[in-house]
N, C-alpha and C positions, 0 to 999 in steps of 0.2 A: 935146366935146373934153376929155380928162382934164387935171386940173391936177397938175403934178409940183411936189413940195416939196423944197426943198433946205435944207441946214443953215442958210444965210442967212435962210431964211423962218421959222425957229423961234427964239424967244427962249431962250437958253441961260444958266444961272446967274443967274437973276433969280426973283422971286416968281412969275413966270408960266410957269416950268418945266414942260414938258409931263407930267413925272413926279411933280410935287408932289401932286396930288389923287389919284393912285393908290396912294401909299404910306400904310400905316396903321401906326402904332407898336403894339406889342404891349401896351402899357398902355392903348390905347383899347379894345381887345376885351374883352368880359366874360368870355370863355371863357379868355383868356390870364391872367386874375387868379386863376383857381383854383389853378394851381401856386404863385403867390406866397402865396396864403392858407395852403396847406398847408405851404409852406416857413416861414412865420411860427410856424405851429402846431407844427411839428416843432422849431424852436428854442426855443419857450416849454416844450415838453414834455420837453425834454432833461434838465433838472435842474441843469445847470451854469449859472452866471451868464454874462451876455452877453460880459463881458471875457475869461473863460476860453475861451469858444468862438472868439472873435476871435483870441486869441493862439495857440489850438492850430491855427487855419486860416492862420497866418502873415499875417494882416491886421494893421492897426493896433489897438491896444488897445481903441478905442472904435468900431471899424468897424461891427460888428452893431448895437450900440446906435444909432448914427446912421442906418443903413440902416432900421431899424424906426421910428425916430422920424420920419424924414423921408418914409417910405414909398417909399424908391428901390429900384429893382431892381439886384441886384448884376451885375457883369460876368461873363462865363463863367468866367474863371479862379477868381475869388473864390467864385462860386456853387459850383463843383465842389470847392473846397477846404473850403468850410463843409460840403457834403454829406458829404465824406469824414470829417470830424470827426464829425458827426452819426451816422455808421454806415449800413450798408447798408439796414437796415430803414426807417430814416427816409428815405433817399434813394429807395427804392422807392415809399413813401408819397407823397412830395413830386412824383415825376415821373409816377406813374401813378394815385395815389389809393388804392392798395391798402394796407391796413394789415396788418402782419405782427407777430406776437408772437415772443418770443425762441425759443419752441418751434418755430414755423414756420420761422424762420432756420435753427435746428439742423437741422430735418428736411431743408431745401432742401440745406444744405451736405453732409449725409450722401447724398443722392440724386445730388447732382453728382459725387460720387466714385465712383459705380458705373460698370461698363463699359456700353456701349451695349446689350447684350442684356439685362441685368438691369434697366437703366432702362425698356426696352420692356415688360418682363414686370411690372414694378412699375406702369407706366402702365396696363396693361390690367386689373391687379388692382383699381387704384382706379376705373376706368371700370365694372367690375363691381359694386363695392362702392356706388358712386353710383347705378347703375341700381337696385341691390336696394333701396336706401333710398328711391328715388323711387316704387316700387310700393307700393300700399296693402297693408298686412298683413291676411291672411286668418285667421280663426280655424279650428282644425282641424276643427270640426264644420260648417262652411258648405261645404264641398267637395260638389259635386253627384256 
């Protein structure tokens, strides 16, 4: 005979709540810390002082300094505001781990303005360029 559980048979809103063990905070996961470490690096590499970044992001004047000092994760709204201040290259780095130079950013901005047909043509060109650079070069005298 199967046992049927009802709401009354489960402790709710106590330390024995059934959902308590299943939840894992982002700060407990090693992989989740990667973005935060990149975020800290992007802030430190920015060149501006922490107060200037805080003020530009419309946070309190000591927000970034306290966040870094205490190792706290910002809320989504403050995180996005700080990323906006740091710029798109830093935001890409923080979110994906891909580092982009100013030249890379200028290149992507130029490509983004192309019409779809030219984008496709440019993509094919870069695929061919990559494929040709992956092949080992043959000297002219080594052909059979």
